[in-house]
PASEBA-1860 file (N, C-alpha, C; in nm, 3 decimals):
! residues 228
1> MIGRSEAT> 2.447/-9.324/12.139/2.545/-9.340/12.215/2.685/-9.381/12.136 ~ 2.789/-9.302/12.150/2.908/-9.319/12.066/3.012/-9.362/12.148 ~ 3.092/-9.458/12.121/3.204/-9.521/12.180/3.280/-9.629/12.113 ~ 3.389/-9.677/12.168/3.455/-9.767/12.114/3.432/-9.920/12.158 ~ 3.367/-9.930/12.273/3.332/-10.069/12.311/3.195/-10.118/12.292 ~ 3.167/-10.217/12.212/3.033/-10.251/12.174/2.964/-10.310/12.296 ~ 3.043/-10.390/12.373/2.983/-10.446/12.475/2.936/-10.355/12.587 ~ 3.006/-10.241/12.613/2.979/-10.135/12.711/2.853/-10.064/12.665
9> LADTRQKI> 2.858/-10.024/12.535/2.744/-9.948/12.478/2.612/-10.046/12.487 ~ 2.633/-10.171/12.444/2.523/-10.268/12.458/2.464/-10.275/12.588 ~ 2.547/-10.283/12.676/2.515/-10.282/12.824/2.417/-10.171/12.870 ~ 2.470/-10.064/12.839/2.411/-9.934/12.860/2.275/-9.917/12.781 ~ 2.277/-9.952/12.675/2.144/-9.957/12.586/2.045/-10.040/12.665 ~ 2.073/-10.151/12.701/1.995/-10.258/12.762/1.928/-10.181/12.898 ~ 2.004/-10.119/12.973/1.959/-10.044/13.099/1.856/-9.945/13.048 ~ 1.891/-9.876/12.942/1.809/-9.756/12.900/1.669/-9.816/12.853
17> EAAGGTAT> 1.660/-9.923/12.774/1.554/-9.988/12.731/1.470/-10.040/12.837 ~ 1.536/-10.097/12.938/1.471/-10.142/13.070/1.399/-10.042/13.116 ~ 1.449/-9.912/13.114/1.387/-9.803/13.194/1.293/-9.728/13.107 ~ 1.255/-9.791/12.996/1.151/-9.727/12.909/1.200/-9.639/12.782 ~ 1.332/-9.627/12.772/1.393/-9.544/12.676/1.424/-9.626/12.550 ~ 1.471/-9.541/12.458/1.545/-9.603/12.337/1.688/-9.553/12.302 ~ 1.762/-9.633/12.243/1.910/-9.582/12.227/1.956/-9.647/12.101 ~ 2.038/-9.576/12.036/2.108/-9.655/11.911/2.261/-9.629/11.946
25> IHLASVSD> 2.331/-9.718/11.881/2.471/-9.734/11.906/2.568/-9.696/11.785 ~ 2.669/-9.626/11.797/2.746/-9.588/11.692/2.895/-9.617/11.730 ~ 2.973/-9.710/11.687/3.102/-9.750/11.718/3.191/-9.646/11.661 ~ 3.259/-9.567/11.744/3.356/-9.473/11.700/3.452/-9.424/11.799 ~ 3.591/-9.386/11.773/3.656/-9.318/11.867/3.643/-9.171/11.844 ~ 3.597/-9.090/11.944/3.584/-8.961/11.955/3.703/-8.872/11.923 ~ 3.825/-8.951/11.912/3.940/-8.864/11.865/3.979/-8.875/11.727 ~ 3.884/-8.955/11.656/3.902/-8.977/11.512/3.807/-8.887/11.446
33> ETAVETAI> 3.859/-8.786/11.364/3.772/-8.685/11.300/3.680/-8.746/11.202 ~ 3.718/-8.846/11.121/3.628/-8.904/11.011/3.516/-8.995/11.089 ~ 3.563/-9.063/11.215/3.458/-9.143/11.275/3.350/-9.074/11.350 ~ 3.408/-8.950/11.381/3.301/-8.855/11.448/3.199/-8.801/11.347 ~ 3.252/-8.760/11.236/3.149/-8.725/11.142/3.060/-8.826/11.092 ~ 3.114/-8.948/11.068/3.022/-9.047/11.034/2.914/-9.086/11.157 ~ 2.958/-9.085/11.281/2.867/-9.117/11.390/2.769/-9.013/11.395 ~ 2.800/-8.893/11.379/2.703/-8.773/11.405/2.592/-8.789/11.280
41> DGVLQAHG> 2.647/-8.816/11.157/2.566/-8.832/11.047/2.460/-8.953/11.078 ~ 2.511/-9.040/11.130/2.427/-9.169/11.163/2.324/-9.133/11.271 ~ 2.353/-9.051/11.364/2.258/-8.996/11.486/2.149/-8.925/11.410 ~ 2.182/-8.824/11.314/2.091/-8.740/11.248/1.998/-8.838/11.170 ~ 2.059/-8.940/11.100/1.962/-9.022/11.007/1.875/-9.091/11.102 ~ 1.910/-9.138/11.233/1.824/-9.212/11.308/1.720/-9.129/11.375 ~ 1.757/-9.012/11.415/1.674/-8.928/11.496/1.618/-8.790/11.446 ~ 1.700/-8.748/11.337/1.643/-8.637/11.256/1.713/-8.507/11.304
49> RIDILLNN> 1.736/-8.500/11.439/1.800/-8.379/11.500/1.872/-8.415/11.628 ~ 1.948/-8.320/11.689/2.028/-8.330/11.804/2.008/-8.215/11.893 ~ 1.966/-8.243/12.030/1.928/-8.127/12.109/2.031/-8.126/12.226 ~ 2.086/-8.240/12.251/2.172/-8.236/12.383/2.296/-8.325/12.333 ~ 2.413/-8.270/12.378/2.544/-8.361/12.363/2.610/-8.367/12.509 ~ 2.640/-8.498/12.543/2.705/-8.517/12.659/2.843/-8.563/12.620 ~ 2.963/-8.489/12.641/3.087/-8.540/12.618/3.139/-8.619/12.749 ~ 3.133/-8.734/12.744/3.157/-8.833/12.863/3.285/-8.926/12.842
57> AGIVHEAE> 3.328/-8.928/12.716/3.442/-9.013/12.692/3.561/-8.976/12.757 ~ 3.658/-9.072/12.807/3.777/-9.036/12.879/3.845/-9.161/12.924 ~ 3.978/-9.135/12.915/4.067/-9.244/12.970/4.171/-9.181/13.054 ~ 4.255/-9.250/13.137/4.348/-9.202/13.218/4.467/-9.308/13.226 ~ 4.590/-9.257/13.226/4.723/-9.328/13.240/4.800/-9.271/13.360 ~ 4.823/-9.360/13.459/4.887/-9.306/13.582/5.032/-9.347/13.557 ~ 5.133/-9.241/13.584/5.259/-9.244/13.567/5.319/-9.116/13.619 ~ 5.441/-9.129/13.701/5.513/-9.016/13.724/5.543/-8.926/13.608
65> FLDISYQS> 5.553/-8.795/13.628/5.568/-8.707/13.492/5.689/-8.746/13.426 ~ 5.800/-8.770/13.489/5.918/-8.810/13.420/5.932/-8.940/13.353 ~ 5.821/-9.019/13.392/5.801/-9.156/13.315/5.698/-9.160/13.217 ~ 5.618/-9.055/13.192/5.503/-9.064/13.103/5.553/-9.065/12.965 ~ 5.514/-9.173/12.878/5.560/-9.170/12.724/5.461/-9.080/12.653 ~ 5.522/-9.034/12.558/5.466/-8.943/12.473/5.325/-9.007/12.400 ~ 5.346/-9.146/12.387/5.225/-9.205/12.318/5.107/-9.211/12.422 ~ 5.135/-9.239/12.558/5.043/-9.234/12.658/4.970/-9.081/12.658
73> WLEVVGAD> 5.065/-8.996/12.663/5.010/-8.853/12.668/4.916/-8.824/12.571 ~ 4.949/-8.866/12.442/4.859/-8.830/12.319/4.734/-8.923/12.336 ~ 4.736/-9.043/12.391/4.612/-9.116/12.395/4.511/-9.058/12.492 ~ 4.553/-9.001/12.618/4.470/-8.939/12.702/4.428/-8.803/12.647 ~ 4.517/-8.727/12.596/4.477/-8.591/12.558/4.377/-8.606/12.432 ~ 4.404/-8.712/12.343/4.327/-8.740/12.230/4.162/-8.778/12.265 ~ 4.167/-8.858/12.374/4.023/-8.900/12.406/3.966/-8.797/12.495 ~ 4.021/-8.734/12.593/3.964/-8.646/12.698/3.955/-8.497/12.648
81> LNGTFLMT> 4.038/-8.465/12.560/4.038/-8.315/12.513/4.005/-8.307/12.366 ~ 4.083/-8.370/12.282/4.048/-8.364/12.142/3.903/-8.407/12.114 ~ 3.859/-8.519/12.176/3.730/-8.576/12.147/3.635/-8.472/12.192 ~ 3.660/-8.407/12.302/3.542/-8.313/12.344/3.542/-8.190/12.234 ~ 3.657/-8.158/12.189/3.660/-8.044/12.079/3.601/-8.092/11.967 ~ 3.621/-8.208/11.904/3.563/-8.258/11.789/3.419/-8.273/11.804 ~ 3.362/-8.341/11.904/3.222/-8.371/11.924/3.144/-8.234/11.935 ~ 3.192/-8.145/12.003/3.130/-8.016/12.028/3.134/-7.934/11.917
89> QRVARRIQ> 3.239/-7.933/11.835/3.240/-7.838/11.713/3.150/-7.895/11.610 ~ 3.158/-8.053/11.590/3.096/-8.091/11.475/2.919/-8.095/11.499 ~ 2.891/-8.120/11.642/2.748/-8.123/11.684/2.695/-7.975/11.673 ~ 2.770/-7.890/11.713/2.735/-7.745/11.721/2.717/-7.689/11.576 ~ 2.778/-7.737/11.468/2.761/-7.696/11.333/2.629/-7.739/11.282 ~ 2.569/-7.853/11.343/2.454/-7.904/11.302/2.342/-7.824/11.376 ~ 2.353/-7.822/11.499/2.237/-7.774/11.567/2.209/-7.614/11.576 ~ 2.326/-7.551/11.519/2.295/-7.401/11.502/2.185/-7.381/11.399
97> HTGGGAIV> 2.151/-7.490/11.313/2.044/-7.465/11.223/1.910/-7.515/11.262 ~ 1.897/-7.579/11.390/1.770/-7.630/11.448/1.736/-7.578/11.562 ~ 1.786/-7.451/11.596/1.754/-7.372/11.719/1.842/-7.384/11.841 ~ 1.938/-7.452/11.822/2.032/-7.455/11.925/2.021/-7.574/12.018 ~ 2.083/-7.583/12.132/2.072/-7.697/12.225/2.162/-7.682/12.346 ~ 2.190/-7.787/12.420/2.282/-7.791/12.543/2.395/-7.887/12.511 ~ 2.501/-7.847/12.562/2.627/-7.932/12.569/2.680/-7.930/12.702 ~ 2.695/-8.051/12.747/2.767/-8.077/12.886/2.875/-8.166/12.865
105> NIASIDAH> 2.999/-8.110/12.924/3.118/-8.173/12.938/3.153/-8.237/13.072 ~ 3.201/-8.353/13.075/3.238/-8.423/13.195/3.392/-8.385/13.213 ~ 3.416/-8.301/13.298/3.545/-8.260/13.342/3.595/-8.353/13.463 ~ 3.658/-8.279/13.575/3.681/-8.354/13.676/3.760/-8.259/13.782 ~ 3.736/-8.308/13.927/3.800/-8.213/14.020/3.958/-8.220/14.001 ~ 4.008/-8.306/13.910/4.145/-8.312/13.897/4.177/-8.187/13.805 ~ 4.073/-8.134/13.737/4.107/-8.001/13.657/4.152/-7.888/13.755 ~ 4.123/-7.901/13.881/4.134/-7.789/13.977/4.275/-7.812/14.060
113> GYDGPQAA> 4.328/-7.922/14.047/4.449/-7.940/14.140/4.506/-8.092/14.123 ~ 4.618/-8.114/14.181/4.692/-8.244/14.173/4.608/-8.346/14.262 ~ 4.593/-8.469/14.184/4.525/-8.580/14.250/4.571/-8.706/14.228 ~ 4.721/-8.701/14.211/4.780/-8.831/14.167/4.876/-8.816/14.042 ~ 4.952/-8.907/14.008/5.036/-8.914/13.904/4.975/-8.925/13.763 ~ 4.911/-8.820/13.726/4.844/-8.856/13.601/4.831/-8.718/13.530 ~ 4.947/-8.663/13.494/4.959/-8.537/13.442/4.874/-8.500/13.303 ~ 4.868/-8.589/13.233/4.789/-8.581/13.097/4.647/-8.565/13.127
121> YTAAKAAV> 4.610/-8.642/13.221/4.450/-8.647/13.260/4.422/-8.514/13.309 ~ 4.512/-8.470/13.409/4.486/-8.334/13.496/4.475/-8.210/13.381 ~ 4.577/-8.224/13.297/4.599/-8.106/13.196/4.469/-8.119/13.096 ~ 4.425/-8.224/13.068/4.322/-8.248/12.956/4.187/-8.204/13.032 ~ 4.167/-8.242/13.145/4.050/-8.191/13.207/4.053/-8.050/13.242 ~ 4.161/-7.998/13.277/4.167/-7.852/13.302/4.125/-7.786/13.172 ~ 4.183/-7.827/13.064/4.163/-7.764/12.927/4.011/-7.782/12.886 ~ 3.948/-7.894/12.930/3.814/-7.902/12.907/3.726/-7.798/12.965
129> VGLTKNNA> 3.757/-7.766/13.090/3.691/-7.667/13.173/3.716/-7.526/13.098 ~ 3.841/-7.501/13.047/3.864/-7.376/12.985/3.782/-7.373/12.847 ~ 3.786/-7.487/12.775/3.709/-7.489/12.648/3.564/-7.477/12.662 ~ 3.512/-7.528/12.780/3.358/-7.500/12.811/3.339/-7.352/12.822 ~ 3.421/-7.278/12.873/3.397/-7.122/12.905/3.421/-7.051/12.757 ~ 3.520/-7.094/12.682/3.532/-7.045/12.540/3.410/-7.078/12.463 ~ 3.362/-7.203/12.463/3.270/-7.234/12.377/3.132/-7.166/12.431 ~ 3.119/-7.142/12.556/2.993/-7.062/12.610/2.984/-6.925/12.536
137> KDLGHLNI> 3.102/-6.863/12.525/3.121/-6.736/12.452/3.087/-6.753/12.297 ~ 3.148/-6.831/12.243/3.163/-6.848/12.099/3.028/-6.896/12.053 ~ 2.953/-6.973/12.120/2.832/-7.033/12.081/2.697/-6.986/12.130 ~ 2.711/-6.898/12.237/2.606/-6.846/12.292/2.501/-6.776/12.196 ~ 2.540/-6.683/12.101/2.460/-6.621/12.008/2.382/-6.720/11.923 ~ 2.423/-6.851/11.926/2.355/-6.965/11.831/2.255/-7.012/11.929 ~ 2.216/-6.982/12.050/2.149/-7.041/12.148/2.181/-7.183/12.183 ~ 2.320/-7.194/12.201/2.397/-7.316/12.230/2.461/-7.292/12.366
145> RVNSVSPG> 2.408/-7.369/12.473/2.455/-7.336/12.615/2.569/-7.456/12.629 ~ 2.671/-7.417/12.686/2.789/-7.510/12.726/2.829/-7.504/12.864 ~ 2.817/-7.620/12.948/2.869/-7.627/13.068/2.946/-7.752/13.101 ~ 3.006/-7.752/13.214/3.082/-7.885/13.248/3.042/-7.923/13.391 ~ 3.063/-8.056/13.407/3.050/-8.101/13.561/3.178/-8.184/13.593 ~ 3.223/-8.151/13.723/3.334/-8.207/13.760/3.322/-8.289/13.877 ~ 3.313/-8.429/13.841/3.299/-8.520/13.948/3.419/-8.534/14.038 ~ 3.379/-8.552/14.180/3.501/-8.587/14.272/3.524/-8.744/14.256
153> WAHTPMIG> 3.584/-8.789/14.362/3.595/-8.947/14.382/3.446/-9.000/14.373 ~ 3.421/-9.080/14.280/3.294/-9.138/14.267/3.295/-9.285/14.270 ~ 3.171/-9.347/14.312/3.165/-9.494/14.325/3.137/-9.554/14.187 ~ 3.240/-9.562/14.111/3.219/-9.626/13.987/3.281/-9.749/13.979 ~ 3.258/-9.831/13.869/3.321/-9.972/13.868/3.487/-9.956/13.848 ~ 3.523/-9.839/13.788/3.672/-9.818/13.748/3.738/-9.800/13.879 ~ 3.669/-9.746/13.986/3.750/-9.727/14.119/3.809/-9.838/14.174 ~ 3.752/-9.975/14.140/3.812/-10.086/14.195/3.949/-10.112/14.133
161> EFVSAEAL> 3.980/-10.055/14.012/4.103/-10.083/13.950/4.210/-10.005/14.024 ~ 4.185/-9.912/14.118/4.281/-9.810/14.166/4.299/-9.828/14.317 ~ 4.201/-9.895/14.375/4.202/-9.902/14.538/4.177/-10.043/14.562 ~ 4.219/-10.078/14.700/4.183/-10.218/14.744/4.040/-10.214/14.807 ~ 4.003/-10.324/14.830/3.851/-10.341/14.887/3.855/-10.281/15.022 ~ 3.965/-10.295/15.108/3.969/-10.207/15.227/3.973/-10.062/15.208 ~ 4.031/-10.015/15.124/4.035/-9.869/15.092/3.904/-9.825/15.037 ~ 3.834/-9.918/14.956/3.710/-9.862/14.898/3.601/-9.873/15.006
169> DYMKQRFD> 3.606/-9.949/15.104/3.510/-9.941/15.230/3.545/-9.812/15.300 ~ 3.660/-9.776/15.318/3.689/-9.652/15.386/3.640/-9.546/15.320 ~ 3.657/-9.536/15.173/3.615/-9.422/15.101/3.454/-9.404/15.096 ~ 3.403/-9.532/15.122/3.242/-9.519/15.095/3.184/-9.467/15.229 ~ 3.255/-9.496/15.343/3.190/-9.456/15.468/3.248/-9.344/15.560 ~ 3.386/-9.339/15.540/3.447/-9.257/15.650/3.566/-9.181/15.565 ~ 3.548/-9.121/15.455/3.632/-9.068/15.377/3.694/-8.931/15.441 ~ 3.802/-8.919/15.525/3.828/-8.816/15.598/3.856/-8.676/15.511
177> RVPMKRLV> 3.906/-8.699/15.398/3.933/-8.589/15.312/3.827/-8.524/15.267 ~ 3.709/-8.586/15.261/3.586/-8.529/15.188/3.492/-8.474/15.302 ~ 3.442/-8.354/15.312/3.361/-8.309/15.419/3.238/-8.409/15.437 ~ 3.180/-8.458/15.310/3.074/-8.545/15.345/3.094/-8.689/15.369 ~ 3.233/-8.699/15.382/3.285/-8.836/15.435/3.252/-8.960/15.353 ~ 3.231/-8.929/15.228/3.188/-9.063/15.130/3.214/-9.018/14.992 ~ 3.214/-9.131/14.920/3.232/-9.106/14.758/3.109/-9.057/14.700 ~ 3.116/-8.985/14.604/2.999/-8.934/14.514/2.930/-9.049/14.444
185> KIKEVAEA> 2.799/-9.043/14.456/2.729/-9.143/14.379/2.701/-9.124/14.228 ~ 2.696/-9.214/14.143/2.692/-9.188/13.997/2.561/-9.106/13.970 ~ 2.445/-9.133/14.039/2.325/-9.075/14.026/2.342/-8.919/14.048 ~ 2.414/-8.882/14.157/2.447/-8.740/14.181/2.508/-8.671/14.070 ~ 2.604/-8.730/13.999/2.666/-8.673/13.885/2.567/-8.660/13.777 ~ 2.493/-8.773/13.756/2.374/-8.766/13.646/2.269/-8.667/13.654 ~ 2.242/-8.626/13.793/2.138/-8.538/13.828/2.184/-8.396/13.777 ~ 2.308/-8.377/13.813/2.376/-8.238/13.770/2.369/-8.228/13.626
193> VGFLASDR> 2.421/-8.341/13.553/2.407/-8.342/13.409/2.278/-8.314/13.342 ~ 2.178/-8.378/13.404/2.037/-8.364/13.356/1.984/-8.239/13.372 ~ 2.018/-8.162/13.491/1.972/-8.034/13.504/2.034/-7.931/13.416 ~ 2.161/-7.930/13.397/2.226/-7.853/13.302/2.203/-7.865/13.153 ~ 2.142/-7.989/13.124/2.101/-8.020/12.986/1.954/-7.979/12.957 ~ 1.879/-7.944/13.071/1.746/-7.931/13.075/1.713/-7.772/13.039 ~ 1.596/-7.754/13.020/1.538/-7.616/13.020/1.544/-7.539/13.148 ~ 1.542/-7.618/13.257/1.545/-7.560/13.386/1.678/-7.477/13.408
201> ASGISGID> 1.780/-7.512/13.331/1.917/-7.435/13.323/1.913/-7.342/13.205 ~ 1.799/-7.277/13.158/1.807/-7.208/13.040/1.892/-7.087/13.038 ~ 1.917/-7.028/13.146/2.012/-6.909/13.151/2.152/-6.948/13.193 ~ 2.189/-7.067/13.207/2.315/-7.112/13.275/2.404/-7.158/13.147 ~ 2.521/-7.090/13.133/2.619/-7.138/13.037/2.754/-7.088/13.081 ~ 2.856/-7.169/13.054/3.007/-7.138/13.076/3.046/-7.159/13.225 ~ 2.965/-7.256/13.304/3.015/-7.281/13.434/3.066/-7.422/13.452 ~ 3.142/-7.449/13.534/3.176/-7.587/13.585/3.110/-7.620/13.717
209> VPVDCGTL> 3.052/-7.713/13.720/2.979/-7.767/13.845/3.060/-7.875/13.926 ~ 3.125/-7.851/14.034/3.187/-7.967/14.093/3.077/-8.036/14.168 ~ 3.076/-8.180/14.159/2.992/-8.280/14.235/3.095/-8.368/14.301 ~ 3.125/-8.316/14.424/3.237/-8.371/14.484/3.229/-8.399/14.642 ~ 3.107/-8.381/14.675/3.075/-8.394/14.825/3.158/-8.301/14.915 ~ 3.193/-8.180/14.847/3.261/-8.076/14.919/3.406/-8.086/14.910 ~ 3.472/-8.176/14.835/3.614/-8.190/14.839/3.685/-8.066/14.810 ~ 3.640/-7.982/14.711/3.714/-7.855/14.668/3.691/-7.737/14.749
217> ATLYVYES> 3.601/-7.772/14.840/3.563/-7.657/14.942/3.677/-7.639/15.057 ~ 3.754/-7.747/15.059/3.869/-7.731/15.172/4.007/-7.775/15.113 ~ 4.105/-7.698/15.160/4.238/-7.739/15.117/4.300/-7.869/15.214 ~ 4.238/-7.894/15.328/4.248/-7.988/15.404/4.403/-7.991/15.472 ~ 4.458/-7.874/15.492/4.580/-7.862/15.553/4.581/-7.883/15.694 ~ 4.493/-7.817/15.758/4.494/-7.827/15.899/4.452/-7.961/15.948 ~ 4.356/-8.028/15.867/4.313/-8.165/15.922/4.423/-8.267/15.892 ~ 4.522/-8.236/15.805/4.626/-8.337/15.791/4.749/-8.309/15.875
225> LPKA> 4.735/-8.219/15.961/4.858/-8.205/16.057/4.854/-8.297/16.156 ~ 4.974/-8.343/16.203/4.985/-8.433/16.313/4.907/-8.406/16.424 ~ 4.850/-8.490/16.478/4.772/-8.460/16.610/4.860/-8.446/16.726 ~ 4.837/-8.352/16.812/4.929/-8.314/16.932/4.920/-8.435/17.035
END
């Protein structure tokens, strides 16, 4: 596991070990080229090889487009897009010599349309989907599959930072914008990632899988019209 927060990584490692697995921690920012190289070398020293890469690092800054600072733009694009590029390229350079592997990028339904005042995040996630398709073509002959997963509004700890307790209760049980009327469960996103990373998806590369309880299936125009 690679990330900037030692406390978050330690908590995740504890959960993995409680479930019977093992994990090692490498403190690094995925937007730092030198740190990425050092972290990947550390993974190889600890485990000998890499078979699967999950690009899950990401941040978001909310601001109206005319008010976004350039620094905020660079921070979001650095973590969400540049980090995905660096990790994918540097891992692919290694695993091309060990038979290939699977890479899964976490994008977002925001890659497919406006979902609030977060232009940098929307642009970065849309670019991740495009990069996924590009990498599927460029790396396919090396037996490296690359796919992305686009979660919708999901029940994560972060959601509490954006909505009130009342709004969260509404989103969990009667979310009118979403065909399934609820938030996505974290496990549902994990199941999609696990499938794409596994040999069960051996012939799948270059796709984006929305896990959004049907959100992207409807434009929601008719439903939002005033009732007669």
